N, C-alpha and C positions, 0 to 999 in steps of 0.2 A: 653750908651754902655761903658762897662769897658774897660780901656786902654789895658789890657792884652788880650782882645778878638779882638782888631783892627788888621787888616792885612794890613800892610803898602804897598801902591802901588797896591792895589786890587780894586780900584774904590769906589763907594758908599757902605758904610757898613750898612746904616740904611735907612729906608724909612718912615719917620714920616707921620702922618695923616695929610691931608689937610682940613682945615676947610670949604672949599668950596664944598667939595664931600659930597653927602649924605650917600655914602657907606663907612663903615670902615671895615677893615679886621682884624679878631682876631684869634689868633692861640690857638685853644682849646686843641687839642691833639699833644703833642710834640713827633714826632717820632724820633726813633734812640737813646732813653735815655739809652739803654743797650749796644750801639755800643761805641767803643773806640774813643777818639778824636784823629784825624790825625795830628793836629798841623799845623804850617805854611807851606804853599806850596811854594816850591822853584820856583823862577822865571827862565823860560827857555830863553836862548839867542840862536837864531838861525841866524847864519851868512848867508847873501845873497849877491850875487855878481852880480850887475846890469850890463847890456851890455854897457850902456852908460848913462851919466849924462844929455845929451841932447836928448829930444824927438822930433821927426818930426810929423807934422800934415798936412794932405792933405784936411782938411775940408775948404769948400768955405765960411762958415760963420765967420771964424777967419781971423784977419788981419795979423797974423804971421804964419810962417811956422815952426818954432822951439821954443821949451820952455825948461827951466831948471827944472829938478825935482830931487832934492838931495836925495830923498828917494828911488826911484826905477829906475829912468832913463827912 
């Protein structure tokens, strides 16, 4: 993959063939050749405001009542 085609922060950019699979996928018809290139997609930042960093649990199979979740609370 050419470094100019790489989209930073967008996960896996290629899917190489696995030598253990019997099937291999080949792209025969390239669709969208006449469409314009959209370029790099901007990353969206969506702020969220959790109610609390501490989560309460009433489950009988857990030995604790509260846990800390810094992501959503």
